[in-house]
N, C-alpha and C positions, 0 to 999 in steps of 0.2 A: 735349249737356249744357247748353249755355247756355240753350236753350229751357226745359229742365226747371227751371233756376234761376229764370228770369224768370217762369215760370208759378207757381211756389211763392210767389215774392215778390208777385206780383200778387194771388193768392188771399188770401195772408195779410194784406196791406195792406188790400184791399177789404173782407174779411170783418170785421176788427176795427174799421175806421173806421165801416162801416155799423152794426155792433152797438153800438158805444160812442157813437154820435151822440146818442141821447136822454139819456145820462147824463153826458156830458162837461162838466166845468165849465171855466170860463175858465182856471183855473190848471193844467189838464191840458195845455194847449198852450203850448210854450215856443218863442217866435220866436227866430230866429238873430240874434245880435248879436256885435259884437267887444268887446274889453276896455273900450272907452270907452262902451259902451252903445248905440252907434248901430247902426241896422239895416243888414244887409248889402245891397250893391247887387242889382239884379234878376238879374243873370247869375250870382249865387252863392246858391243855395237850399240851406239847411241846416235839416232839420226833425227834431224829436224828438217822440215821442208815448209817454206812459206810461199803461197801462190797468190799474187795479187795482179789485179788489172789484166786479166786474161779474158778475152771475149769469145764466147762460144760462137758468136756469129762470124767471127773471123775464120772459123774452121769450117762451118757448115752452111753459110748462106751467101748468096750473091751480094754484089754491091748495092743493088736496088733494094733487096730485102733488108740489108743492114741499115738502111735509112729509116725504117719503120721504128718510131719511138715506142710503139706499143708492144714490140716484139719482146717476149720474155727472155729469149736467149740473147738479146742485145745488152742485157745488164751485166755489169762486172761482178766478179765474185772475189771473195777473200777467204782462203782456207789454209789452216795451219795444221800440219801432220807432224807428230813427233812420237818417239818410242825408244825403248831400250830392251835389249836382250842380254841377259847376264848369265854366264855359266861359271860357277865357282867349284873348285876342286880342293878338298882339304884332306890331307893325310896326316894321321897321328899314330905314333908308336910309343908305347909306354913299357918300360922295363925297369928292373931293379939294379942298381949299381953295386949294392952291398952284397958281398958273398953270402952273408948270413940269411939274406932274403931270397936267395936264388930259387928256392923252392916255389915262390910265388910266380904266377903265370905272367909272362909278357903278353901284350896285346897290341893289335894294330887295327886301325879303322880307316876307311875311306868314305868321305861324304861328297856327294855331288849335288849341288843346289842350282836350280835354274829359276829364273823369273823373267816374265815378259810384261812390259808396260807399254801401252799404246793409246794415243789419243788423236782425234781429228775434230777440230773446232773451226767454226767460221760460217760464212753465209754465201749463198748463191743468189745473186740479185738482191732485191729488196724484199723478197717474199719467202725465201727458204733459209732456215737456219739449221746448222748441223752441229751436234755435240755428241761424240762417241768416245767412251773411255773403257779400257780394259786393263785390269791389273790383277795378275794371278797371285800377287803377294797379299792382297787384301782378304778379309774373311769371306768365306764361300758365298754368302748372301749379298755381298757388296762388290764382287769382282767385275761386274759389267754394268755399264749404264749407257743407255742409248736414248737420244732425243732428236727427232727430225720433225720440223714444223713448217707447213706451208700456210700462208695467210693471203686470202684473196682480197681484191680491191672491193670498194663499197658496193658496187653494182654487180659484182660477180655472183653467180649462183652458189658456187663453192666458196664459203667464207673461210673455212679452216680445216686443214687435215693435219693431224698430229700422229706420230708413231713413236713408240719407245716407252721409257719410264716417265709416265705422265699422270696427271690427275684425271680420272674418269668420273664424271658427274653428270646426272640428269636433274632437270628441274623437279623440285619436290612437290609431291601432292600429299593428300591425307594418308593414302595407303601405300604409296610407292616412293622410294627415294634411293639414290645410290650416289656415294661419294667416297672414292678410295684412290690412293696412289698405286698404280699397278703398271705392269708392262702390257701395253695394249695400243689400240687405235682409237682416235676420236675424229668424228666428222661433224661439221656444222654447215648447214646449207640454208639458203633463203630464196624464195621466188614469189614475188608480189607479197601477199599477206600470209603466205605459208612458211613455217619454220620447222626445220628438221634437225634433230640431233641424234646421232648414232655413236654407240660405243661398243667395243669388243676387246676381249682379253682372254689369254690363256693364263689363268692364275697360277702363280708359282708356288703357292703355299696352302696350308690348312688353317682354316679360321679357328680362332681360340679366344676365350674371354677369361680373364682372371680378376677376382676382386679381392681387396684388402681393406681392413679396418685399422686405421691408425698405423702404428709401427709394429703391427702383428699381421700374420696371415692365417687363415683358416684352412685346415687340412681335414680331409675325410678319407679314410682308408678301410679297406677290407683285406684282412690278413688271413690267409688260410692256415689251418692248424699244422700243416706240414712245413710251414715257413719259419720254424723255430731257429734261433741263432746257433749255428753249428760250430763245434770245436772251439768254443770260447770259455765256457764255464765247466769246471771239473770239481769233483770231490777231492779233497786234500788227504783226509785221514784214512788211508787205505786199509789200515788194521783196526779201525773203529767203525766199520760199515754198519754194525748193528745199532749205532747211535743216530743214524740218519733216519728221518729228519730230526734235528736236535730239539725242535719245539715239543716233540712227543717222547723222544728216547735219549735226549742229551742229559747233561752237557758233555763236550768233548774234554779230553785231557791234553793240554798243549802249553808250550811256552811261547809268548808272543814274539814274533819277529824271528823265529828259528827256521822257517821253511827255506830249503835250498832247492832250486829248480835247474835241471839241465835238459837241453833239447838237442837231438840229432835230427837234422832235416833230410838226412839220407842223400845229400848232394856233396859228393866228394870233391867237387871243384872249388868250393868256397871255404875249405878248411884253412885256418890260419896257424902258421907254425908258432908254437909258444902260447897260443890262446885256446885252440881246439884241443880237447883231451881225448885220447883213445882209451876207452874203458868198457868193462862188462857190467851190465845192470841186471837185476833180477825181476821176476814178475810173478804171474799167477802159477799155482800148482798145476801141473799137466801129467796125467797118468802116473801119479805117485812121485814125480820129480818136480823141480822148480824151473819154470820157463826163464830163459836167459836171452840176453841180446848184447852183442858186441858191436860198438860203433864209435863214431867220432862226435863228441858232444861239446856244446858250448854252454857256459854258465849264463843264466838269465838273471836280470837285475831287478829287484823289487821297486815298485813305483814307476819304473821305465818300461819293463817288459811285462810285468804282471802285478796284481794286487791280490791280497789274501783277506777274506773275512773269516777270522779265526773262530768267532762264535758260531758261524753257520757252517764252518768247514768247507768253504768254497773258494776256489782260486779262479780269478778272471784274468785272461790273457789280453794285453792291450795291442797285440799285433795278430796278423792272420796266422793261423795254424793249419798247415797243409795236411791232407789226409794221410800222407806218408810219414808224418813226423813220429818220432819216438820221444815221449816225455817221461822223465824219471825225477824223483824227488826224495827228500828226507826231511824230518822234522824232530823236535824234541818235545816230549810230554811235559806235563806239569811238574814232574819230579826231575826233569833234566835228562831223562833217558833218551837216547837217539833212536829213531825208527827209520830204516832198519839199523841195526847196531853198527854195520859198516856198509859202505857202498850206497847204492840208490835203488829205489823201487819204482817200477813202471806203473804209470797210470794210463798210458796210451802207447800202443804198439802198432802204428800205422792203422789199417782198417781191420785189424784183428778184433773180431767181435767179443773175444773173451774179456776185453777191457772196456766194453761199452758201458758197463755198470758204473764206471767212474765219470762218465759224461753226464751232463745235465741237459735235459731236453725241454725245458719249460721256460726259456727266456725268448721274448719276442721284441724286435726293434719296431717301434711304432712309426718310424719314417722321418722324424725330426727331433731336434734337441731343444732345450730351453722351452719346455711346453708349460703353458699356463694352466693352473689347477682350476681357474674359474671357467665354468661351463664345460668342463672336461667330461666326455661321454666315452664309455667303454662297455661293450656288451659282447657276450659270446652267444652265438646262434647256431643251431643245427641247420641242416640243409633245407628244412621247411620254414626257416626264419623264426622258429620258436626260440624265445630267449631262455637261455639256461644260466645266465649270469648277467647282472646289471650293476655297474659301479655305483650307481646312485642308490640302489636298494639291495646291498649285498646279503642282508639277513633273509631275504626271500629266497635266495639261491645258495644254500649252504654247501652244495657239492663243489663249489669252486672258491678259491681265494686268490686275489690278484693284488700284487704289490707293484707299484709304479715308481721308477726313478725318473722324475720329471726333468731333471737337468740333462740326463743323457738319453731320454726317450726310450727306456727299456721297461717292459712289463714282464714280471714273473707270474706265471699261472701255475698254481699247484691245486691238487685235489685232495683235501684233508678228510675225505669221506671214510667213515668207520667201516671195516677195520683198516687202520692206516698202516701202509707198508711203504718202503722206499720206492718200490717199483710203481705203485699207483700214485703216490704223492708227487714224485718228479716226472711222471709221464701222464699228464691230465687227459690226453686224448689218445686212447689205447691203440687206434689203428693208424696213427700219423707217423710212426717210426719204422725204421728198417725191420724186416726186408721189404714189406709191401708198401709202406708209406701211403696210406689211403686218406684222401681228404674227406672228413666228415663234419667238421665245425669250422666256423668263421669268426674271427675276432673283429668286430666292427668298432671303429673309434673315430671320433670327431673332436678337434681341439684347435686352439690357437697357440701359436708360438712366436717368439720375438724374431724380428728380422732387422738387419742392418741396412741392407739394400733389398730391393724387391726383385725376386727372380722370376722371369718369364721363361719361355721356352728358348733354347738356343737356336741360332740361324733364323732370326726374324727377317721377313722380307722388308727391306728398307722402305720407310715412309708408309708402311701399311698400318702403323699403330695409331690409335686414338686414345688418349689418356684423359680421364675425367676425374676431377676431385670435387666431391659433393655436388655432382651433376654438371660442373663447369668444364668445358673443353679446354685443355691446356695447350701451349705452343712449345714444340721441341726446341731445345737449346736456350730458350728463354725461361720457361718454367721447369723443364725437366731435361735430364740427360739419359740417353739409352745407348747401350752397346749392342748392336744388332747380332754380333757373332756369339757373345756369351749369354745374352738375354737379361743383362743387368739393368735395372731401372733405378734412377735416384733423382731427387728433386733439388733444384738450384737453391731454394730457400727451405731449409729443414723445418723452419717455424711454420711453414705452410701445412704441415701434417700434425694434427693433434691426436689425442688418444681416441676420439670417436670419428675421425675423418674417414669418409667413405671413398675408396679409390677404385676405379673400374678401368681396366685396360682391354681394348679390343685390338687384335693384331693377327697377322698370319705368319706362320713359320714354315720353313722349307724343309721337308723331310729328305733324308739321304737318298731314298729310292724314288723320290718325286711324288707329288700329290696334286697333279695338274687337273684343272677343271676349266671348261670353256664357259665364258660368260659373254652374253650379248644383250644389248638393250637399245632401245630407241624411243623417241618421243616425237610426235608430229603435232603441230599446233596451227590453228587458223585463227588469226587475230586481225580482223579488218579494222579495228579501231579499239578505243579505250573501254567501250561499254560491253563488248562481246568477245568471248574466246571459246574455242572448242578444241579439245586436245585428247590425245590418247598415248598411253605409255605401255611398253612391253618390256619385261625383264625375264631373262632365262639363264639359269646357271645349271650346268650338268657336268658330271665327272667324264673323264675320257671313257669312251665305250670299251667294255671288256671283250677280248677276243675269245674267251672261253668262260665257262660258268664260274662265277666268283665264289670264294669261301663265304660262308654265312658271317655277316658282320662286316664284310669288306666290299660290299656290293656297290656298284656305281649308282649314284642317285641323281635326281634332277628336281629343280624347283622352278616353276613358270608362274609369272604374275602378269595379268592384263588389267588395264583400267581404262575408263573413258570419263572425261570430266567436262563440265559445262559451267561457264561463269558469265552472268549477265548483270550489268550494273547500269541502271537507267533512271532518268527522272521524268515522270509523266508530265505532260503539258496540261495543267489545270485551268488554263485560261484565266478568266476573271474571278474564279472561285476564291473567296476570301481576299479578293483584290490582289492575288498573287503574293500575299505576304505570309503564306504558309507553305514553304517549299517541301516537296516530298521526294525521297530517294529510296529506291528498292534495289537490293542486292539479292541475287539468287545464285547459289552454288550447288551443283550436284555432282556426285561421283559414284561410279559403279565399278567394282573390282572383283576379279576371279583369281583364285590361286589353286595350283596343282602341284602336289608333292608326290613323286614316284620314288619309293625307297630303293627300288632295284630296277634299273632300266633294262637289265638283261632278262629279267623274268623268272629267274630261278637262283637259288643259293644252295651251295654244297655244304652239307653238314658233315659227311664223312665219305671220303673216296677210298680209304683204305691203302692209299699209296705210301703212307708212313706207318702202317700197322706192323710191318716187318722191320723190327729194330735190329740192325745188324752192325757187327764190328769186323770189317775185312782186314786180313793181314796183308802187308806188303809182300810182293813176290820178286822184287829185284834182288840179284845176288848179293848185293851189299848189305841187305837186311838180315841175311842168314849166315851162320858160322857153324863150325863143328860143335856138336853137342856132347854132353857127358854120357856116362854109361847108364843105360836103362836097367830096370830090375830084371832078374832071372836070365841074364846072358853072361857069358864068360868074357872078361875083359881081354884075354889073350886071343880071342877069336875075332877081334875088331879088324875089319878090312878097311878099304879106302873108298871115299866118295868125293867126287868132284862137283863143286857148286857152280852153276852158270845160269844165265837167263837168255831169253830170246823174245823179240818182238814179233807177234803174229797178229793176223786179223781175228777179231772176236768171233766172227761168223764161222771161222774154221773150227771153233770149239762147239758153238751152239748156232745153227743156221738162223735162229731168231734174233740173235745179237747183231749189232751194226758191223760195218766193214772197218770201223776204226781199229787201230792196233791196241793190244794189250800186252803186258809183260807176263811171260810164262816162266816159272822157276823150273830148272832142269837139274836133276840129281842123277849123276852117272856113276854106276857101281861096277866094281870088278871083283866078284866074290870067287876065290880060287879054292875054297875048301868047304867044309861042312858047317852048317849053322854060323856062317859069318853074319856080321852085323855092322852097321855104322849109323850114326845119328847126326842130325843138324838141328839147330835151335834158332828161334826168332824171339827176341824180347818184345813182349806186348806193351809193357809199361814198366819203367824203373821203380815206380812207387806202387804198382798194383792197381787193378781195376776190379770193380764189383760187378760180377757176372750173375748175380742172383736172379736177374730178369731174363737171362739167356736160357733157351730151352733146346736148341739144336746146334749141331755141328754140320756144316755143309762143305763138301770137298769136291772140286772138279779136278779129275786126274786121268792120266793116259799112260799106258805102258806097264801096268802090273801084270806079271805072269801069274798063272794059277798057283804055282808052288812058291811064290814070294809073298810074304806078309808085310803089310805096312801099318804101322801103329802111330798114333798121335797122343802125346801126353800134354794135358792142359792144366796149368796151375803154377807151382814154383818147382823148378828143376835145379839140380846140383850144378854149380858153376864150374867145378873142377873137371875140366875136359880130359886131362891126362892122369887124373887121380894121384898127383904127387903132393897134394896139400899146400901147394905154393901158388899164389896169384901171379899168373903169367900175363904180362901187359907191356905194351910199348910206351905207356904213359908214365915216363920215369918220374916227373915231378908232380904227378897227380893233379893236373889242372884241367883234365878232360879235353885237352886240345892236342892234336898232332903237331908238335913243334919241329923245327929243323933238327935233323940228326936222330929223331925218334923212330922213323919208319924203317926199322931194322928187322921187323917180323918177330914172332914169338915161336919158341920150340914147344910143341905139344907132342910128347913121345918122340918119335923119330921124324916128325914132320915140321918143317919150317913154314909157318903160315904168315902170309901177308907182307912179306918184304917188298918195299918200294911200291905198294899198291895205292898209295895216296890216302889211306884211311886208317883210323886208330884201331888196332887189333888188340883185344883184351879178353880174358875169361870173365871179367866182371860185367855181367849182363846188366845189372841195375845201376852201374856207375857210382856205387856208394864207397868205393875204395876198399872193400872187404871181399874175400873169397867166401861166398855163402855156399855151404854144402847141405843145409837143411832142405828136404823136399816134401812137397804136399801136392800131389797132382791125381787126376783121374786119367785113365788110359782107354783109348778107343781103337778098335780094329776095323779097317776098311774091308767088310765082309759082304758077301753077295746079297744078304737080306736087305741091305740099305741101298742097293745099287740100281741105277737107272742108266741104260746105255742109249747113246745118240749115234746117228748115222755117220758122224765124223770120226768115230772111234773113241771119243771121249766119253767118260762115265761121270755120273753125278752121285755122290753118296750123301744121304741125309740121315744123320744119326741122332736120336734123342740123347741129350747129355745125361739123362738118367740111365742110359744103357751102357755104362762103363764096364770094362771087362772084369771078371771075377779076380779078386786078389788086389786090385788097385783101390785107391781111396775113394770113398763115396763122394759123389758130386756135391752133396749137401755140405760136406766139410771142406770143400775146395772153392765153391763159387763166389764166396765173399771177398777172396784175394787171389786174383790171377795175374801173374807177372810174365810167364813164358809159355811158349808152345814148342814141343820137341817132336820131330818126326824121325822115327827110326825104322829101318828096314832089315828084315832078316831072311836069309836064303842060303842056298848051297849051290856051289858051282854054277853061278850065273853072272852074266854081264849084260848090262843094258841101262837104258835111261828112263826114268820115271818123271813125267812132266805134271806140273800143278798150275791150273789156270785160275783157281779161286779157292781160297780157304777162309771161311767166315763162321762166326757164331752168331746166332740170331734168336730173337724172342719176339715178344709182342708187348703192347702197352695197355692191355685190357686186364681188368679184374675178372676172374672166372670162377665158375662152380660146376663141378661134375662134367666138364667139357675139355677136350684137347683143342687148343686154338693154334692156328698157323696162318701166317701171312703167305699168300700164294700169288702167282702171276702167270700170264700166258707165255712168258719167255723161259722161265726156269723150271716150271713144273708140268711135265708132260701128262700127268693124270688130271690136271686141271682143265675143265671144259671151257674152251676159248669162247668168251662172250661175243667175239666178232663173227663166230659161226652163226649167230642169230641175226637175221635181217632186221628184226625189230630193234635189237640192241645197236646194230650199226647205224640205223636211222636216228636213233636217240643220241648216239655218240657224236654224229656229225652235227646235230643241233647245238650240242653242248660244247664240243671241242673243235669244230669246223672240218676236221679230217680224221679218218681212221688209219691212215698210213703215214709212215715216215717219209723223209725225203728220198729214201733208198727204195721206196715201194714196199716196205714190210709193215706188218701190223704194228701199231703202237703198243707200248707196254701197258697192260691193264691189270691192276691189282684187285684182289678180293680177300675175304676172310673165310677161312675153312673152319667149320665147327663140327668136331667129331665126338659124338656121345661116348663117354668112357663106358667100357663093358660093364654091364650090370646096373647102370643108372639109366632111368627112363626120362629123366629131366635134367636140365642144365641151362646155364645162361652165361653171357658175358656182359660186363657192365663198365661204363666209363663215367667218371665224375669230373666236371669241368671246374677248373679254378675260378673262372669268371663265367657268370651265368650267360646263356645264349638266349637271344630274343627271337621268338617265333611269331610275334604278334603282327608282323607285317605280311604274313602268308596265310593261306587257307588250306594247304594240303601238303602232306608229307608222302614221299615216294621212296621205294627202294627196289633193287633187283635181287631175285632168289633163284637158286638152282638146287633141286633135290631129286632123288632117284627112287625113293620107296613109297612116298605118299602116305605115310602113317603118322599119327600123333598131331599135335597142334603147334603152331609157331606164333610167337607173340612179340610185340614191341611195346615198350613202356618209356615214357619220358616225363619229367616233371622236376619239381624241387627235390623230391625224395621219392624214389621209386618203391618205397615200402608203404608211405602213408599219403602222399600228395602227388598224384600223377595222372596222366592220360594214358590210355592203353588201347591196343588193337590186337585181336586174336583171330587167326584163321586156321581152318583145318588143312593140313598139308595134302589131304586127299583131293581138295578142291584146286590145288595148284598142279599144273601140268608137269609131269615127271620128265627128267632128262632134257630139259629145255629151260633157257633163261626166261623168266617171267617178271614182268614189271608189276609191282603192287602199288596201287594208288589209294591213299587214304584221305578222303576229305576230313578236315577237323570236325565237321558236323557229325561224323559217324564214330568219333572216338568215345570210349567209355571214360568216365571221370570218377576218380577215387580221391576223397578228401577235398582240399581246396587249392588245386594247382593254379599256376598262372602262365599263360603263353610267353610272357615277357621275362620270366625267371625260370628258365630251364637249366637245372644244374646236373641232372643225371639222365642217362640213357641205358636202358637194358634190353638186350636181344636174347631171346631164349625159346626153348621148346619143352614139351612134355608128352608123355605117352609114346615115346619112341623106343622100340625094342631091338632095332638092328643098328649095328655100328657102321653106318655109311655117312659120309660127310655131307653137310648142308653148306652151300656157298652163299655169302652175302656180298653184294657190291652196290656202290653208290647210293647213299642215303641223302636225299636232297629235298628242298622245299620249293613249291611252286604256288601259283595263285596269288600273285602280289597284290596287296591291298593299297591302291592309291587313295590319297586323301585330297578331296576337293572342298573348296569353301568359297562363299560369296560374302561380300561386304558392300554396304551402300551408305551413303551419307547425303543428306539434303539440308540446306540451310536457306531460310528466307529472312533477310534483315531489312526492316523498314525504319527509315529515319523520318521522324516528324519534326522538322525544324531542328534546332539545336538542343531542344529540351527533352525529347522523348524518342527512344529507340526501342523497337519491338523485334525480338529475335525468336524464330521458331526453328528448332533443329531436330532431325530424325536421323538416328545412326544405328 
């Protein structure tokens, strides 16, 4: 759309400047000036241009031609063009003048703002009007408005042509009508007794309808059990845990109002001198000792930062609590004794799962506040839509208890089933929580809540709305006000809306990524007189065609409607019958209409292409992301030698020929070991607050230059920050603001090495930037050994190491994976000099639930053992239909991903499974397809999908012996051949399971592209006939068939 606007602006501006140049007088140009008459500065350009009384014929026609009064180009025109381009630069510097506040950080900001406003208005002759406006300071949906209209004379065939933001409408019939304000084109023509109207548009938005009743709105939500409110509610009484829940085991011993709360957000740059307190807090017992943490804490204020329900022993935070936060508190019991006796006790230590027991997992936000209790509906359903709790009939479902705070829209779901424990009571859905977090149940709710203004979708397409109150269409600015940018709707007369008033709003909104659809329509009528007319209308709306197979649920659709109508109104000549005193009138109306809806014009929808099955976290390989590391275990600190960190840009295909020719960054570590058993290490911080790697299963490293007698190790987890082992935090960040300020780039001394002087970056041992030298370690160690190695012709090697294969003596991955902050590379060798290069370091896993099977996302680029699907002519033919081309612009195969299923040794059956948060709709299709590759031909392979793959599902099973081995095979399953278990529905698919049984050998089975075909188009016919006979003024007989 913006290209269209700028093209019209450019053509209009250039054309009229060029044409007017010979005849413009000095007075026609008005320079920009302010109220004092001074010229505007160079960066503010404001231009206005008025063109009047300029004849096209003076430029293009001879004198004889100019005499023709009917010549269109002999008409004068009047056009005004004006605009403004503004560039504003704002520089701000903030510093503390008080010496006492010098520790606080100075800051500088530079803001550059630009705006462009342009308009062209006027007329060309007496038949063309122009109105073009562009303003990039307006809301996105209102930045551009274009209106060009041509009106023909009375006897012209072409009566009107309009282009731009106009009203597009067709005459209404019983079955067809269209009336919207859109960006498009309209044509009206007439020839003798034939009338033609044509309209067309590329709609800019997505249609939506919202309804309201009175000063309330109705909401309907489906909330998965995994969407509990996180890190908001905690247990307070850390040493009375045996009394939770208090309804069964209480009461607690406490003194009201004595809870003190301190938080360290582990951000060293926002600590305030005199406010933030450096202290050590205690925590859970660990291996016979007490866990501690030292940090910078801020006191929290009751009522503002948190509230405490003492009777329930629950604290609720009124602000966002980050996953890295450390929370410590103290309280007094009923006897006035302080707990703990001194200091403070942790109830949260970042993502450390030892403190998960203090978190509450049973609160859910319903989506709105100020909820009405009248008509409130809340049900808990399993995946098969079986109700396991109903708010209206709680006694029928004793397994759950729900408490609702209607003011704040919060529901607490607990499970008081005997025997009651704190674990089962506060975790009502056992599978919904870490580490697996599996969706098994859904909280369905429907309610009304109060509204002050009516909220529609933001970025509404201007003038696309139609607002009805009790069925009456209202007028914008007269009856209601609407802000297109925010989507706020309000009414001019508040008294218009009563408690039972029905409000309906139809509108279109503009998505960020675009939601264009092509609309075309036309009507032709033959009206030779007042008694007879014959007409036909055609309407077509279709989404932009997809250039590749669309994901299921996002497919381009089309809707076509055709109708023909006849109207006959005549009065028969009855002659002398009844002496002409009994007039007779007959009206006949007939209409026939056909509708076609195609839910997917592409013809196929992709359910799973496995391109995102490999969930990976790559490390940056630029030299600035790496720094000297601390001493790893089992090495002599005195044998540390030197490493030089650098990087280089090389072509990706120099690492792996399948990769593109684009450049990538390669990390280069250069060593000079002059003795025996020398070592050195480098470290890269992954996250200052830590990441949860519980779903990661593999470490993948692309490396070059490792000699046989040199060992390369990687430590993943939390490593010691003390590089030189002196127990002192070495840093350039003198004032602790996290910024390299003038005079601070002096470097740091690590042993006998000066690191980072004048390098333009902040050098520090503080990897997580919390202002503390952390020396506690918790990591797993991995060795790049030959058993994990794949060599490429380029000299590069790929190592793929299961994260469960940590070396003996290091910490188990199960004890590390929940909190990963750093990765450390250390190299050990003797009398060796050389460079080791790293082209990729990633950890990866998958997003599938699994049983007795090893799952790995693979592709034809990175996995040489993976059978390339493009080696199959049948797959290449399929891929071209779905994706247009099998090759990249460089002539290489495109990247194609699949899923590898490897049976675990000793298990003959296994499966993978996925649960969808929102149900998938298969009802518009008639067939499911997938690709499979296997090499042994033993056992069975099956596919299940439905609401619940245990009780309500469709299934298909095939013997692998019937599938050709060592070849990609497409399996096509018509829905008519599916077996049915329970009562599944194609429109409510919530789970899919892929599995095998009877397999005795450990060879991988590969699955690729699960997709649906056989689109079910919907066709319908409608007809209507009316005969109305008027017998004088006293009797009318009407017969209607519809």
